[in-house]
Backbone as a chain_set.jsonl record, in Angstrom:
{"seq": "XXXXXXXXXXXXXXXXXXXXXXXXXXXXXXXXXXXXXXXXXXXXXXXXXXXXXXXXXXXXXXXXXXXXXXXXXXXXXXXXXXXXXXXXXXXXXXXXXXXXXXXXXXXXXXXXXXXXXX", "coords": {"N": [[185.704, 119.465, 259.427], [185.074, 116.419, 258.018], [183.142, 113.797, 256.849], [183.817, 110.309, 256.97], [182.224, 108.518, 255.797], [179.187, 108.556, 253.975], [176.239, 109.647, 255.53], [172.828, 109.643, 255.646], [171.198, 111.053, 257.493], [172.877, 112.66, 259.097], [173.966, 114.195, 257.097], [172.302, 116.351, 256.557], [172.731, 118.023, 258.618], [174.244, 120.879, 260.153], [176.651, 120.59, 261.479], [177.122, 117.899, 261.354], [176.32, 116.207, 263.413], [173.756, 115.417, 263.982], [171.219, 113.104, 265.042], [168.638, 112.5, 264.74], [166.155, 112.178, 262.168], [165.944, 114.821, 259.812], [164.107, 115.39, 257.95], [161.028, 114.45, 256.491], [161.044, 112.796, 254.23], [163.545, 111.602, 254.37], [163.203, 110.21, 256.737], [161.134, 108.396, 256.0], [162.5, 106.943, 254.003], [164.55, 105.842, 255.527], [163.071, 104.231, 257.317], [161.86, 102.43, 255.51], [164.13, 101.25, 254.454], [165.342, 100.0, 256.703], [163.312, 98.265, 257.361], [163.337, 96.571, 255.294], [161.752, 96.999, 253.06], [162.356, 98.169, 250.667], [164.628, 97.626, 248.132], [167.141, 99.008, 246.525], [169.011, 97.856, 244.851], [167.758, 95.689, 243.833], [165.77, 96.66, 242.281], [164.282, 96.697, 239.207], [163.84, 98.954, 237.655], [165.755, 100.713, 238.407], [168.304, 100.526, 236.987], [171.401, 100.189, 235.187], [174.408, 101.965, 234.232], [175.558, 104.311, 236.416], [177.523, 106.187, 235.842], [177.33, 106.645, 233.205], [174.951, 107.783, 232.801], [172.565, 110.355, 232.393], [170.578, 112.859, 233.897], [167.574, 114.235, 232.837], [165.703, 117.029, 233.058], [162.821, 119.2, 233.669], [161.059, 118.806, 231.545], [158.446, 119.093, 229.123], [155.133, 118.134, 229.939], [153.922, 116.927, 227.854], [155.841, 115.718, 226.378], [157.15, 112.882, 224.72], [158.504, 109.468, 224.715], [159.93, 108.972, 222.288], [160.619, 111.539, 221.424], [162.38, 112.432, 223.435], [164.399, 110.487, 223.194], [165.278, 110.967, 220.564], [166.168, 113.656, 220.742], [168.216, 113.461, 222.683], [169.826, 111.647, 221.478], [171.465, 112.996, 219.779], [173.866, 113.44, 220.99], [175.215, 111.088, 221.336], [175.283, 107.443, 221.314], [172.363, 106.152, 222.517], [171.913, 104.004, 225.101], [169.954, 103.131, 226.91], [166.785, 104.445, 227.924], [164.627, 106.18, 230.073], [161.637, 107.616, 230.463], [160.118, 109.06, 233.042], [157.038, 108.201, 234.411], [153.735, 108.873, 235.695], [152.355, 106.64, 238.018], [149.638, 106.053, 238.21], [148.186, 107.576, 236.2], [149.807, 107.428, 233.952], [150.898, 109.542, 232.672], [153.552, 111.757, 231.667], [156.058, 112.614, 234.028], [157.716, 114.687, 233.726], [160.474, 114.381, 233.688], [163.491, 112.523, 232.858], [165.726, 109.689, 232.515], [168.689, 109.098, 230.893], [170.742, 106.749, 229.499], [173.96, 106.365, 228.236], [176.226, 104.756, 225.894], [178.924, 105.168, 226.54], [180.896, 106.924, 229.028], [181.996, 109.219, 228.034], [180.218, 110.058, 226.033], [178.063, 110.629, 227.672], [179.068, 112.827, 229.116], [179.335, 114.612, 227.007], [176.637, 115.011, 226.365], [175.73, 116.108, 228.767], [177.221, 118.509, 228.905], [176.312, 119.68, 226.553], [173.62, 120.096, 227.032], [173.394, 121.666, 229.264], [172.071, 124.559, 230.664], [172.644, 128.05, 229.975], [174.403, 130.055, 232.308], [173.856, 133.01, 234.105]], "CA": [[185.082, 118.173, 259.658], [184.61, 115.689, 256.848], [182.729, 112.443, 257.207], [184.477, 109.234, 256.242], [181.185, 107.753, 255.119], [177.953, 109.332, 253.855], [175.147, 109.251, 256.397], [171.735, 110.505, 255.189], [170.644, 111.91, 258.538], [173.875, 113.643, 259.492], [174.292, 115.044, 255.955], [171.487, 117.558, 256.614], [173.104, 118.754, 259.82], [175.299, 121.854, 259.877], [177.925, 120.123, 262.033], [177.249, 116.451, 261.18], [176.109, 115.476, 264.664], [172.35, 115.046, 264.169], [170.887, 111.684, 265.133], [167.227, 112.374, 264.373], [165.911, 112.601, 260.79], [165.586, 116.223, 259.675], [163.201, 115.509, 256.817], [160.112, 113.307, 256.432], [161.465, 111.894, 253.156], [164.667, 110.826, 254.909], [162.617, 109.297, 257.72], [160.459, 107.308, 255.265], [163.521, 106.124, 253.356], [165.23, 105.104, 256.587], [162.156, 103.2, 257.798], [161.727, 101.414, 254.457], [165.409, 100.557, 254.338], [165.555, 99.114, 257.853], [162.255, 97.249, 257.375], [163.521, 95.699, 254.14], [160.663, 97.206, 252.114], [162.871, 98.632, 249.386], [165.998, 97.236, 247.827], [167.46, 99.694, 245.284], [169.809, 96.998, 243.98], [166.864, 94.702, 243.241], [164.742, 97.373, 241.524], [164.607, 96.619, 237.781], [163.789, 100.278, 237.049], [166.983, 101.409, 238.79], [169.38, 99.74, 236.382], [172.27, 100.94, 234.292], [175.65, 102.501, 234.763], [175.325, 105.706, 236.823], [178.545, 107.049, 235.269], [176.971, 106.868, 231.805], [173.55, 108.205, 232.819], [172.323, 111.778, 232.617], [169.223, 113.205, 234.285], [167.011, 115.288, 231.997], [164.554, 117.557, 233.776], [162.039, 120.326, 233.159], [160.447, 118.449, 230.264], [157.012, 119.325, 228.995], [154.337, 116.94, 230.259], [153.487, 116.349, 226.583], [156.989, 115.072, 225.755], [157.059, 111.421, 224.707], [159.766, 108.726, 224.713], [160.633, 109.151, 221.016], [161.166, 112.896, 221.379], [163.553, 112.466, 224.32], [165.435, 109.641, 222.594], [165.806, 111.656, 219.383], [166.903, 114.845, 221.18], [169.424, 113.074, 223.404], [170.636, 110.848, 220.56], [172.413, 113.876, 219.09], [175.123, 113.491, 221.73], [175.847, 109.778, 221.354], [174.394, 106.29, 221.21], [171.555, 105.955, 223.725], [171.823, 102.585, 225.465], [168.606, 102.981, 227.456], [166.169, 105.71, 228.271], [163.379, 106.007, 230.824], [160.842, 108.798, 230.745], [159.392, 108.691, 234.254], [155.611, 108.435, 234.25], [152.878, 108.712, 236.861], [151.918, 105.247, 238.133], [148.19, 105.958, 238.025], [147.695, 108.122, 234.936], [150.705, 107.122, 232.84], [151.373, 110.798, 232.107], [154.939, 112.083, 231.953], [156.296, 113.394, 235.248], [158.531, 115.833, 233.343], [161.909, 114.123, 233.737], [163.905, 111.242, 232.278], [167.1, 109.237, 232.709], [169.215, 108.621, 229.615], [172.028, 106.066, 229.662], [174.749, 106.29, 227.008], [177.164, 103.635, 225.797], [180.176, 105.515, 227.211], [180.834, 108.12, 229.871], [182.356, 110.353, 227.179], [178.964, 110.501, 225.422], [177.266, 111.223, 228.744], [179.628, 114.147, 229.375], [178.984, 115.451, 225.856], [175.222, 115.366, 226.527], [175.627, 116.99, 229.931], [177.744, 119.82, 228.517], [175.476, 120.227, 225.493], [172.271, 120.41, 227.521], [173.447, 122.548, 230.418], [171.655, 125.921, 230.286], [173.603, 129.128, 230.246], [174.284, 130.685, 233.631], [174.07, 134.448, 234.008]], "C": [[184.603, 117.586, 258.34], [184.266, 114.275, 257.283], [183.514, 111.437, 256.369], [183.485, 108.473, 255.384], [179.914, 108.601, 255.093], [176.892, 108.764, 254.786], [173.98, 110.186, 256.101], [171.151, 111.43, 256.246], [171.633, 113.01, 258.893], [174.242, 114.59, 258.349], [173.501, 116.344, 255.968], [171.814, 118.449, 257.788], [174.254, 119.704, 259.511], [176.655, 121.38, 260.414], [178.092, 118.601, 261.955], [176.978, 115.626, 262.413], [174.662, 115.048, 264.888], [172.175, 113.534, 264.229], [169.431, 111.435, 264.772], [167.036, 112.843, 262.934], [165.404, 114.042, 260.738], [164.522, 116.449, 258.61], [162.306, 114.272, 256.789], [160.505, 112.311, 255.347], [162.624, 111.009, 253.628], [164.151, 109.803, 255.915], [161.936, 108.111, 257.029], [161.464, 106.375, 254.608], [164.249, 105.255, 254.376], [164.363, 103.967, 257.104], [161.996, 102.073, 256.779], [162.996, 100.589, 254.339], [165.606, 99.567, 255.473], [164.501, 98.012, 257.92], [162.387, 96.286, 256.2], [162.43, 95.839, 253.092], [161.14, 97.653, 250.742], [164.325, 98.233, 249.241], [166.378, 97.89, 246.509], [168.276, 98.834, 244.319], [168.959, 95.935, 243.309], [165.761, 95.33, 242.41], [165.096, 97.355, 240.046], [164.56, 97.987, 237.087], [165.05, 101.091, 237.36], [168.173, 100.607, 238.295], [170.215, 100.637, 235.484], [173.483, 101.471, 235.019], [175.444, 103.971, 235.14], [176.339, 106.674, 236.223], [178.307, 107.32, 233.787], [175.551, 107.41, 231.683], [173.439, 109.685, 233.132], [170.84, 111.963, 232.947], [168.769, 114.351, 233.399], [165.735, 115.778, 232.662], [163.887, 118.716, 233.06], [161.48, 120.044, 231.77], [158.973, 118.802, 230.276], [156.29, 118.026, 229.328], [153.847, 116.248, 228.995], [154.624, 115.633, 225.851], [156.845, 113.558, 225.823], [158.458, 110.79, 224.606], [160.583, 108.986, 223.445], [161.289, 110.523, 220.924], [162.426, 112.999, 222.237], [164.696, 111.667, 223.7], [166.085, 110.334, 221.398], [166.659, 112.855, 219.79], [168.223, 114.466, 221.845], [170.351, 112.219, 222.544], [171.631, 111.68, 219.768], [173.792, 113.843, 219.737], [175.857, 112.156, 221.778], [174.813, 108.678, 221.261], [173.678, 106.059, 222.544], [171.403, 104.456, 223.97], [170.442, 102.27, 226.024], [168.092, 104.352, 227.859], [164.879, 105.412, 229.008], [162.759, 107.365, 231.099], [159.948, 108.408, 231.915], [157.939, 109.129, 234.106], [154.877, 108.225, 235.566], [152.34, 107.284, 236.874], [150.444, 105.095, 237.803], [147.756, 106.387, 236.633], [148.543, 107.747, 233.727], [151.252, 108.37, 232.167], [152.828, 111.035, 232.503], [155.034, 112.898, 233.229], [157.218, 114.579, 234.967], [160.027, 115.628, 233.485], [162.214, 112.718, 233.226], [165.346, 110.945, 232.677], [167.557, 108.631, 231.39], [170.591, 108.017, 229.867], [172.691, 105.958, 228.301], [175.686, 105.087, 227.053], [178.458, 103.913, 226.57], [179.991, 106.758, 228.079], [181.207, 109.372, 229.085], [181.106, 110.927, 226.509], [178.07, 111.178, 226.464], [177.759, 112.636, 229.045], [179.308, 115.111, 228.237], [177.533, 115.922, 225.972], [175.045, 116.346, 227.677], [176.075, 118.402, 229.573], [176.845, 120.478, 227.472], [174.109, 120.677, 225.96], [172.245, 121.365, 228.694], [173.059, 123.953, 229.992], [172.74, 126.936, 230.63], [173.338, 129.705, 231.623], [174.642, 132.163, 233.48], [174.841, 134.947, 235.197]], "O": [[183.808, 118.205, 257.632], [185.03, 113.638, 258.008], [183.83, 111.69, 255.207], [183.849, 107.863, 254.379], [179.598, 109.283, 256.068], [176.671, 107.554, 254.828], [174.108, 111.398, 256.278], [170.653, 112.503, 255.906], [171.253, 114.178, 258.978], [174.772, 115.673, 258.595], [173.976, 117.35, 255.44], [171.231, 119.524, 257.935], [175.133, 119.386, 258.709], [177.695, 121.735, 259.859], [179.091, 118.067, 262.436], [177.362, 114.458, 262.468], [174.366, 114.383, 265.881], [172.884, 112.783, 263.559], [169.032, 110.297, 264.528], [167.68, 113.803, 262.512], [164.541, 114.433, 261.524], [164.086, 117.58, 258.397], [162.779, 113.163, 257.037], [160.32, 111.107, 255.52], [162.672, 109.818, 253.321], [164.611, 108.662, 255.938], [162.134, 106.962, 257.421], [161.302, 105.156, 254.649], [164.528, 104.083, 254.123], [164.856, 102.858, 257.31], [161.996, 100.897, 257.144], [162.943, 99.375, 254.147], [165.992, 98.422, 255.24], [164.759, 96.943, 258.473], [161.649, 95.304, 256.11], [162.196, 94.914, 252.315], [160.409, 97.53, 249.759], [165.145, 98.478, 250.126], [165.984, 97.391, 245.455], [168.24, 99.055, 243.108], [169.384, 95.338, 242.32], [164.903, 94.62, 241.885], [166.108, 97.936, 239.654], [165.178, 98.16, 236.036], [165.368, 102.046, 236.651], [168.952, 100.075, 239.086], [169.777, 101.712, 235.076], [173.572, 101.432, 236.246], [175.18, 104.794, 234.264], [176.051, 107.865, 236.103], [179.005, 108.135, 233.184], [175.009, 107.488, 230.581], [174.122, 110.204, 234.015], [169.97, 111.317, 232.363], [169.495, 115.33, 233.226], [164.783, 115.012, 232.813], [164.324, 119.153, 231.995], [161.433, 120.933, 230.92], [158.334, 118.806, 231.329], [156.788, 116.94, 229.03], [153.403, 115.101, 229.053], [154.394, 115.008, 224.815], [156.465, 113.011, 226.858], [159.457, 111.489, 224.434], [161.793, 109.196, 223.521], [162.397, 110.65, 220.402], [163.423, 113.585, 221.813], [165.838, 112.127, 223.686], [167.305, 110.292, 221.241], [167.747, 113.055, 219.25], [169.246, 115.099, 221.586], [171.535, 112.085, 222.853], [172.544, 111.132, 219.151], [174.784, 114.184, 219.092], [177.006, 112.101, 222.217], [173.616, 108.942, 221.144], [174.315, 105.804, 223.566], [170.835, 103.735, 223.149], [169.832, 101.265, 225.659], [168.859, 105.284, 228.1], [164.127, 104.514, 228.631], [163.292, 108.162, 231.871], [159.11, 107.517, 231.785], [157.648, 110.264, 233.73], [155.34, 107.493, 236.439], [151.914, 106.777, 235.837], [150.044, 104.11, 237.182], [147.039, 105.652, 235.953], [148.049, 107.747, 232.6], [151.994, 108.269, 231.191], [153.278, 110.568, 233.549], [154.199, 113.765, 233.487], [157.478, 115.387, 235.858], [160.786, 116.594, 233.413], [161.343, 111.85, 233.166], [166.084, 111.827, 233.116], [166.892, 107.754, 230.837], [171.49, 108.683, 230.38], [172.074, 105.518, 227.332], [175.907, 104.486, 228.104], [179.023, 103.007, 227.183], [179.056, 107.535, 227.888], [180.778, 110.471, 229.434], [180.951, 112.146, 226.425], [177.405, 112.172, 226.173], [176.949, 113.548, 229.212], [179.041, 116.289, 228.473], [177.23, 117.086, 225.712], [174.288, 117.309, 227.563], [175.396, 119.376, 229.896], [176.64, 121.692, 227.502], [173.501, 121.551, 225.344], [171.174, 121.832, 229.084], [173.647, 124.495, 229.056], [173.616, 126.696, 231.46], [172.19, 129.826, 232.05], [175.612, 132.513, 232.808], [175.119, 136.142, 235.294]]}, "num_chains": 1, "name": "protein.A"}
């Protein structure tokens, strides 16, 4: 069984037949989506080419924007970078999104930053 189209509720089901949300986060997202409270295409923070963007996680809470930009700049030209911060405190949340000029640079960064697997 393979779905023709991704469905967030049925994706968590072992056989793809669920109709009720299996997770509170999925339920909240579904409610916000149907109520028109969130439009991911209209969110200015959710911009950029996803095929040129790499997620960088497990960062120290003391890491700043310049450090991430410098470290990730070794793999190519950084088009944009967003170190995600807490809305209230402004402190780093420990992850960032780095967009490169090309997908080739993104792949170089992904391969270069992937930890060794044992």
